[in-house]
C-alpha positions as CSV (number, residue, x, y, z in Angstrom):
1,M,-2.6,-37.7,-22.9
2,I,-2.0,-34.6,-21.4
3,S,-3.3,-31.8,-23.4
4,I,-0.9,-28.5,-24.6
5,D,-2.9,-26.2,-22.4
6,K,-2.6,-28.1,-19.2
7,A,0.8,-29.3,-20.0
8,A,1.7,-25.5,-20.2
9,A,-0.3,-24.8,-16.7
10,A,1.8,-27.3,-15.0
11,D,5.0,-25.7,-16.2
12,E,3.9,-22.0,-15.0
13,F,5.0,-21.1,-11.7
14,K,2.3,-20.4,-9.5
15,V,2.2,-16.6,-7.9
16,T,0.2,-16.7,-4.6
17,M,-0.4,-12.9,-4.0
18,Q,-1.1,-12.1,-0.3
19,L,-2.8,-8.8,0.4
20,G,-2.8,-7.0,3.5
21,W,-6.5,-5.9,2.7
22,L,-9.6,-6.8,1.3
23,A,-9.2,-6.9,-2.5
24,S,-9.9,-3.5,-3.7
25,N,-8.5,-0.9,-6.6
26,G,-4.8,-1.3,-4.6
27,I,-4.4,-4.4,-7.1
28,L,-5.9,-2.7,-10.2
29,G,-2.5,-3.6,-12.1
30,E,-2.3,-7.0,-11.2
31,V,-6.1,-7.9,-12.1
32,A,-5.2,-5.8,-15.5
33,A,-1.8,-7.9,-16.0
34,D,-3.8,-11.3,-15.4
35,K,-6.9,-10.6,-17.5
36,L,-4.5,-9.2,-20.6
37,G,-2.5,-12.4,-20.1
38,Y,0.6,-10.9,-19.0
39,Y,1.3,-13.4,-16.2
40,K,1.1,-16.3,-18.7
41,E,3.4,-14.3,-20.9
42,E,6.1,-14.7,-18.1
43,G,5.3,-18.3,-17.4
44,L,3.4,-17.3,-14.6
45,S,-0.1,-17.8,-13.2
46,L,-2.0,-15.6,-10.6
47,E,-3.8,-16.3,-7.6
48,I,-4.6,-13.4,-5.2
49,V,-5.6,-14.1,-1.8
50,P,-7.4,-11.2,0.1
51,G,-6.6,-10.0,3.6
52,G,-8.7,-8.2,6.1
53,P,-8.6,-7.3,9.6
54,N,-8.4,-10.7,10.9
55,I,-5.5,-12.1,8.6
56,D,-1.9,-12.1,9.5
57,G,-0.9,-11.1,5.5
58,V,3.1,-11.1,6.6
59,A,2.5,-14.4,8.3
60,S,1.0,-15.9,5.5
61,V,4.0,-14.8,3.1
62,A,6.7,-16.1,5.9
63,S,5.1,-19.4,6.4
64,G,5.5,-20.1,2.3
65,R,1.4,-20.3,2.3
66,A,2.3,-17.1,-0.3
67,N,5.0,-15.8,-2.2
68,L,4.2,-12.6,-3.0
69,G,3.1,-9.8,-0.5
70,S,1.6,-6.5,-0.6
71,I,0.9,-4.6,2.4
72,S,-0.8,-1.3,3.3
73,S,1.8,0.4,4.8
74,S,5.5,0.3,4.8
75,P,5.7,0.2,8.7
76,S,4.4,-3.4,9.3
77,L,7.5,-4.7,7.1
78,M,9.8,-2.6,9.6
79,L,8.3,-4.1,12.6
80,A,8.2,-7.8,11.4
81,R,12.0,-7.6,10.3
82,A,12.6,-6.2,13.6
83,A,11.1,-9.2,15.2
84,G,12.8,-11.4,13.2
85,I,10.6,-12.6,10.3
86,P,12.7,-13.0,7.2
87,I,11.0,-11.0,4.5
88,K,12.4,-8.1,2.2
89,C,10.3,-5.7,0.5
90,I,11.2,-5.4,-3.3
91,A,8.9,-2.4,-4.2
92,A,6.9,0.4,-3.4
93,G,3.1,0.3,-5.2
94,Y,2.5,3.8,-4.4
95,Q,5.0,6.4,-3.8
96,Q,3.1,8.7,-1.5
97,H,0.7,7.2,1.3
98,P,-2.9,7.9,0.6
99,F,-3.4,7.9,4.5
100,T,-5.2,11.3,5.5
101,Y,-6.8,13.3,8.4
102,F,-10.4,14.4,7.4
103,S,-12.2,17.6,9.1
104,L,-14.9,20.0,8.2
105,T,-14.8,23.5,7.4
106,D,-16.4,24.7,10.0
107,N,-13.6,23.3,12.4
108,P,-10.9,22.5,9.8
109,V,-7.4,20.9,10.6
110,R,-5.0,22.2,7.6
111,A,-1.5,21.5,9.4
112,P,-0.2,19.7,12.2
113,K,-0.7,22.3,14.8
114,D,-4.4,22.5,14.4
115,L,-4.5,19.3,15.9
116,V,-3.9,20.6,19.4
117,G,-7.3,20.4,21.4
118,K,-9.1,18.2,19.1
119,K,-10.6,14.8,19.0
120,V,-9.1,12.4,16.5
121,A,-10.9,9.2,15.6
122,T,-8.6,6.7,14.3
123,Q,-8.2,2.6,13.5
124,G,-6.4,1.0,16.1
125,T,-3.5,0.3,14.0
126,A,-3.0,3.8,12.8
127,R,-2.7,5.0,16.6
128,I,1.1,4.9,15.9
129,L,0.9,6.8,12.7
130,L,-0.7,9.8,14.8
131,R,1.9,9.6,17.2
132,A,4.6,9.6,14.5
133,L,3.3,13.3,13.2
134,L,2.9,14.3,16.5
135,A,6.2,13.3,17.7
136,K,7.4,14.9,14.3
137,N,5.5,18.2,14.8
138,D,6.8,18.4,18.3
139,I,3.3,18.1,19.8
140,S,2.4,16.6,22.9
141,E,0.1,13.7,22.9
142,D,-1.5,14.8,25.9
143,D,-2.6,17.8,23.7
144,V,-4.8,15.4,21.3
145,E,-7.7,12.9,22.3
146,V,-7.7,9.9,20.4
147,L,-10.8,7.9,19.9
148,T,-10.5,4.6,18.5
149,S,-12.9,4.1,15.1
150,G,-13.4,1.9,12.3
151,S,-13.5,3.9,8.7
152,D,-16.7,5.3,9.1
153,M,-17.1,8.6,8.7
154,A,-20.5,9.3,10.8
155,V,-18.3,10.1,14.2
156,L,-17.1,13.2,12.1
157,M,-20.2,14.3,11.0
158,T,-22.2,14.1,14.0
159,G,-19.6,15.7,16.1
160,Q,-18.5,12.8,18.3
161,A,-14.8,13.6,16.9
162,D,-12.9,16.6,15.0
163,V,-11.1,14.4,12.9
164,V,-11.1,11.2,11.4
165,T,-8.7,9.1,9.1
166,G,-8.9,7.2,6.4
167,W,-7.5,6.8,2.7
168,T,-8.4,9.3,0.2
169,T,-8.8,6.3,-2.6
170,N,-12.0,5.2,-0.4
171,V,-14.4,7.3,-2.2
172,N,-17.3,5.8,-1.2
173,A,-17.0,6.5,2.5
174,L,-15.6,9.7,2.0
175,S,-18.8,10.9,0.0
176,V,-20.4,11.2,3.0
177,L,-18.3,14.4,3.9
178,G,-19.3,16.5,0.7
179,D,-17.8,19.7,-0.2
180,K,-17.2,20.3,3.6
181,R,-14.2,18.2,3.7
182,V,-10.9,19.5,4.5
183,D,-7.8,17.2,3.9
184,M,-4.5,16.8,5.8
185,S,-2.3,13.9,4.3
186,L,0.2,12.2,6.7
187,W,2.7,12.7,4.0
188,D,2.3,16.4,4.0
189,A,2.5,16.5,7.4
190,G,6.3,15.1,7.9
191,I,5.5,11.2,8.0
192,Q,6.3,9.8,4.2
193,L,5.5,6.3,4.1
194,Y,5.1,4.1,1.3
195,A,1.9,2.7,0.7
196,N,1.4,-1.1,-0.7
197,P,4.7,-2.3,-0.8
198,Y,5.8,-5.6,-2.4
199,Y,7.6,-8.3,0.2
200,V,8.9,-11.6,-0.5
201,T,10.7,-13.9,2.0
202,D,14.6,-13.9,1.9
203,E,14.4,-17.8,0.8
204,T,11.8,-16.9,-2.2
205,L,14.1,-14.1,-3.2
206,A,17.6,-16.5,-2.8
207,E,15.8,-19.3,-4.8
208,H,13.6,-18.2,-7.0
209,K,15.0,-14.6,-8.1
210,D,14.0,-14.7,-12.0
211,K,10.5,-15.5,-10.6
212,V,10.1,-12.5,-8.4
213,E,11.8,-10.5,-11.3
214,A,9.2,-11.7,-13.6
215,M,6.5,-10.6,-10.8
216,I,7.7,-7.3,-10.3
217,R,8.1,-7.0,-14.4
218,V,4.0,-8.5,-15.0
219,S,2.8,-5.7,-12.1
220,A,4.5,-2.8,-13.9
221,K,3.3,-3.7,-16.9
222,G,-0.1,-4.1,-15.5
223,W,0.2,-0.6,-13.4
224,G,1.5,1.0,-17.2
225,W,-1.5,-0.3,-18.9
226,V,-4.0,1.1,-16.1
227,H,-2.4,4.5,-16.4
228,E,-3.4,4.6,-19.7
229,N,-6.9,2.8,-19.9
230,Q,-8.5,3.5,-16.4
231,E,-12.1,3.0,-17.3
232,Q,-11.4,-0.3,-18.8
233,A,-9.3,-1.2,-15.7
234,C,-12.0,-0.5,-13.2
235,E,-14.3,-2.6,-15.8
236,F,-11.7,-5.8,-15.4
237,L,-11.7,-4.9,-11.3
238,V,-15.3,-5.0,-10.9
239,E,-15.9,-8.0,-13.3
240,R,-12.9,-9.8,-10.9
241,Y,-14.7,-8.5,-7.4
242,P,-18.6,-7.8,-8.5
243,N,-18.7,-6.7,-4.9
244,L,-17.1,-3.5,-5.5
245,D,-19.0,-0.6,-7.5
246,L,-17.7,0.8,-10.8
247,E,-18.9,4.2,-10.1
248,S,-17.0,4.5,-7.2
249,E,-14.0,2.8,-8.6
250,L,-14.0,5.3,-11.8
251,K,-13.8,8.2,-9.4
252,A,-11.3,6.4,-7.2
253,V,-9.0,5.5,-10.3
254,P,-7.4,9.1,-10.9
255,L,-6.0,9.1,-7.4
256,V,-4.7,5.4,-7.3
257,D,-3.2,6.2,-10.4
258,G,-1.7,9.9,-8.8
259,Y,-0.1,7.7,-6.0
260,S,1.3,5.3,-8.1
261,F,3.1,7.5,-11.1
262,N,4.7,11.1,-9.8
263,A,8.2,12.8,-10.5
264,V,9.8,10.0,-8.8
265,T,8.6,7.5,-11.5
266,A,9.0,9.6,-14.3
267,K,12.4,9.2,-13.7
268,N,13.1,5.9,-12.2
269,G,10.1,3.9,-13.3
270,W,7.0,2.1,-11.3
271,G,7.6,0.9,-8.2
272,T,10.9,2.6,-7.2
273,M,11.9,3.3,-3.7
274,T,14.8,4.4,-2.0
275,R,17.3,3.6,0.6
276,E,16.9,6.7,2.4
277,N,13.3,6.9,2.8
278,W,13.6,3.5,4.5
279,Q,16.0,5.0,6.7
280,A,14.1,7.9,7.6
281,Q,11.3,5.4,8.3
282,I,13.3,3.4,10.8
283,D,14.7,6.3,12.3
284,A,11.4,7.7,12.8
285,Y,9.8,4.5,14.3
286,A,13.4,4.1,16.2
287,A,12.8,7.4,18.2
288,L,9.3,6.4,19.5
289,G,10.5,3.4,20.7
290,Q,8.7,0.9,18.5
291,F,11.0,-1.8,18.2
292,D,11.3,-4.5,21.0
293,G,14.9,-4.7,20.2
294,D,17.3,-3.1,17.8
295,P,15.7,-1.3,15.0
296,P,16.1,-3.2,11.3
297,K,18.9,-2.6,9.2
298,V,18.1,-1.0,6.1
299,D,19.5,-3.7,3.8
300,D,18.0,-6.4,6.0
301,M,14.5,-5.3,5.1
302,M,14.7,-4.1,1.7
303,T,16.3,-4.4,-1.7
304,L,16.8,-2.8,-4.8
305,S,18.3,-5.6,-6.8
306,I,14.8,-6.4,-8.2
307,L,14.2,-2.9,-9.5
308,E,17.6,-2.5,-10.9
309,A,17.1,-5.6,-12.8
310,T,13.9,-4.9,-14.2
311,A,14.7,-1.0,-14.6
312,A,14.3,-1.5,-18.5
313,D,10.7,-2.8,-18.1
314,R,9.3,-0.4,-15.9
315,P,7.0,2.3,-17.4
316,K,7.9,5.9,-16.3
317,Y,5.4,7.9,-16.3
318,G,4.7,11.0,-14.1
C-alpha cells in the first residue's frame, strides 16, 4: 500500500530550477518558499541545481534536464534566443543589476568618463558589459586597458588595476576594500540590464503554463516573505547551504532586497519587467555587433503573460 505522503509526492509537479551561478543569496526567496511549504501548497516540489563557471545553465534548460532557469544577467538570454535556443524570459528577479565598477578613493571612478586612462580588471564574460558601457558613453575602447580577472579584489588593493568589477551583493569579497571603496554601478552608467531573470522553454510554457504560473507565484510569495523576515531568511539559506557564512549573508540581504523591490515593484509587483527595457537591451547589443545573425524579436525572447496571470499574487513592496 502506498502511503498518503508518498501518493501526494507522486502527484506533485517537480520544479527543477537550474541556476547560472553557485547557490547563494540570489535564491533566498525560493529557499524560504520551500522551507515554508509554499511549493507543496501549489502541488509542486523543488530541486535547485547549482550552476558555476563550467556549467551551461541555458543548455540544461533547453535540453529539458531542468524546467526552470535563473541566470545572472539578461544578455545571456538575448544571445541564446538569437542563436535559435527556444527559451523565453518570464520574470525579472532583480529590478536593477548589482554589477558595479569598484575603485578606491585615492584614484576614484565615479562616472564613466573617469575610466579614460584606467586599467580595468573584469571577468572574461563581463568584457561585453564594459564594451557596452563605453559605447553608451562615447568612450573609445582604446582609452581603457582591460585585464581579465576573477572576483578577487586583490588586484585593486595591490595597484595592478585601477578598477575591478563585481556584484555589490558579494560582501565577503568586497570587505577587503573597507571604507576606501568607490562604487559606479553599471545601471547608473547607462546600461540597464535585468539580473536573475527567470526563463523556461517555449515547450514548457505551451504545455505547462499553469505550472509555470505556479512557479512564479511561489517565488513571488517567497521573496515577499524574505522582504519581511530578512534575518530568518538568511538562517534558512545557511541551513540549506552550510558553506555560506551567516554573518556575511545578514550584511548582504538588505542589498538583495533592495534589488528585488523598488518603486517599480511597489506599483507592479515582484518580478515585473517591461518590453521597452528588453528592446533597449536588444538594441544596445545589436549596435555592438553581438548577434551573429539578426537580433531576437522582443516577443520571441520574453513574455508578460505569466506576470499578468499572477499579478494579484505578486507582492507590491518598494
